[in-house]
N, C-alpha and C positions, 0 to 999 in steps of 0.2 A: 612538471611538478608532481609528485607523488604525497600529496597531504594525508592520506591516510595508509601510508606505510606501516605496515606490520599490525594494523587492526583487524581483525576479524568481524564480518558482518553477516548476521543470520536475516533473512529475507523469506518470508512467508509468499506463498504464490510466485516464486521467485525465477520460474522456467517459464514464462510466457507473459507476453503483453508487456505492460508496464513494469510488472515485477521483474522480467528478463532484462530489460532496459536498465532498471536500477541495479541490479547485480552487474551488468556489463559497466557500469560508470564507476560503481566501488572498484571493481577490479581494476580498471583504467587508474584509479585514483591510487591503488597500491594496497588495496586490502584484498583479503583472502575471503570468499565467500561461501557461505553453507546457503544452498538454496532449497527451500521446501517447496514439494510438491504432492499431489494426492494421488491421481492415476494415469495420467498421460506420459507413458513411458517413453515413447519416441521424442517427444517435445523435451522430457528432460533430458533424454541423453544428447539430443542437440546442444541443448543450452550449456550442459557440462562442458561439451567439447569446446564451444565457442569460450567459455569462461576461463577454461583450464588453459586456454593458449595464451590467455594473458595474467591469471593468476594461479599456477600449475598444482597448488594445494588445495583449491577451491572443492567443495563436497556436494552431494544431493542427500536430502534427508525427506524420506515419503513418510507423510501423516496427515490423517485427516484432523483439522483444526476442531471440529465438531467435539472431538473427545479430547477432556482435558487429561487424560492419561498419556494420549498419544503427542499432546503438546508439550507435555511437561518433559517427556521422554526426550523430543526432538531438542528442546533446549539443552537440556543435560547432555544428549550426545554431540552436539555441536561443541557445546564447551571442552567436554572431555577429550574428543580427537583433534581440536584445533587450538585448545590450551585455555580461550576464555572465548566471551562475546562483547565485544566493545560497542558494536551499533545492532538494535533490532529493529527491524523495517516491519509493521505489520499491515501487508499490502492484500492479502488473499481475500475475497469475499464471495458470497453466493446467495442465491435467494429465486424466488419462482416469482416473476413478473405477473402479479394479478391485483386487481382492484383489492381494496381492505374491504368491502364488504363480501369478499368471495375468499378471504383468506381463510385456511383452514389451520387448526392447531399445530400440525406437525410443519407449516412453513413459516409460522413465527418461532417455533423452537429451533428449529435448525439454523435460519437466519441468525437470531441472537446467539445461540450457542456457539457459532462458527464465529461470527463477528465479534461478538462482545465477549462471552465467555472466553472464546479463545486467545483473544488481545490480553484480558485480565491475567490467564494464565501463563502466558508468555512472558508479560512484563513481571509478574512474581517471580517465576522461574529464574529469568534472566537476571533480576536484580542480584541473586545470590552468586552469580558467575561474573557480572558485569564490573570491571574496576571504576574507581571514581572517575569523573570525566567522560563517561560513556553517553552514548545516544540513543533516545528511543524516537522512531516515527511512525506515526500511524496515517495511513493513506485514507483520504476519506473523498467526498464526492459533493457534488451541488444539489443532489436528492437531499441531503441534510438541511438545506436552507430554502429549497424552492419544491413547488410540486412537480412531480413528473409522474405520468400515468402509468401504474403498475409498479411504481419503486416505493409505496408507503410502507411496507416494513423493513427494508432495507435503509430508505432514507430514516426511519426512526432508529435503526441500529446505529448508522452513521453519527446520526445526531448525539445519541449516547456515547458514542467514542470520543466525540469532540469535548464533551463533557469531562470524560474521564482523564483525559488529556491534560486538562488543568489542575485536576487533584492529583494525577501521578505526578505532574512537574513539582506541585509542592511537598509530596512525600518523597520523593527522590533529589529535590534541590540541593539539601545539607552535602551531598556526594557529589556535587558538581554535575550530576546526570542530568540532561535535558530531555524534555518531552514535549513535541511538539505534533502538529497534524499538516498534512499537505493535502488540501482540499482542491482537486482537480477537475476542469468541464469536459467536454466531449473529446476523446482521442479515438484514433482511428484503432480499434482491438477486435478481436472476435466477439467480445461481450456488447460492446456499442453496436455492430453488425446485427446481433441477434436481436437487440433489443429494438432496431428499426423494423424487424420482420413482426415483432408484437404489436408496434404501432401501425402497420400496412402500409410502409411506404418503403421506398426503396433507400440504399445507403446514399446514394449521390444525392437525392432530393434531401434526404436529413442533413448531409454533409453541407448542402449548399446554403439552408437555414441558418445553421448553425453559423456558418463564415461571414453570412451577411449581419448577424448578431453580434458577432466578435469587433471589437475595434480594429483589430489586426487584418480583418477580413481572411481570415484564413483559420485552420485547425492547427495545433501545435503537432510536432514531431514527438513520439515517445521519448528520444533523446533529450527533447527539451525539456520536457517533465524531470525526467531522471537527473537533469543537470540541476535541478531545484532543490532534488532529493538531497545530491552531494553537497549543496553547498549548507544546505543546514545540519549535515552531519559533521561539518569541517570541524577541527578543534579551534578556529578562530569563532566559530558561532556560539562559543561559551555563554553568552549573557541573553541568548534567544531560547526561550522557555514558555511553556503555557500556551503557546501561541498555534492556531490554525491557519496557515497561510493559503490564502485563496489564489491558485494560478488558473485562469479561464480566458486570458486574452480579453477581459472587459466584458465578457458574454452576460452575466448576471447583472451589470450595469447599462447595459443597453436599454434605452427608451423606447417603450412597445408603438409609440405613435411615429417614430423615424422613419422615414423612407429605406 
């Protein structure tokens, strides 16, 4: 079943990790996908080949989401070349892992400009070319709701985004455009593995600790998380809006005293 047949989706950070899995899921559901990337040409080319094998008219758009001009140009180009944008997925994020006491002004500026500023600019621009009944999805993380060492800046940015999801939902709701967040726990990505080096432990040790805290005793696959993104953006999900849905396998519900 191709529930997104004829739709166009723009996915920021859409060529690697979870973004690539979301791009693939949307393509499998029938959408044409515009995948944003910043600098990894090899990964972008590989992702485009994979997605075009499913959705032949899909495309790449290079843009630094820290630049408002590049964000607006990215959205306008996707709409111009693909006809419109039905789904906007704000997935990309970047930060420096540092304690807040050691954070420099440029760390704050880049993280907030890219995550928060880029999201606002993308939604503003997409709202001009998105038909009624469109979908906006923001990918968040559990650093928005709990302490993660070194994640103070990114966690604050994600919390701001989750707040903006609620406001955008009301501003766009009269047009039937839904705005939601997808808050994910730990996934096996390059970013997660890089974070374990910051913590000074191996990925396998970190993975084991997380699995033990999960109700399902495992980490999710990227495709499992992408499947939820697909469900949120389905036409049938027309009354779901203003929500940030936590998909962490029960990780944040774990009782610290449990064995």
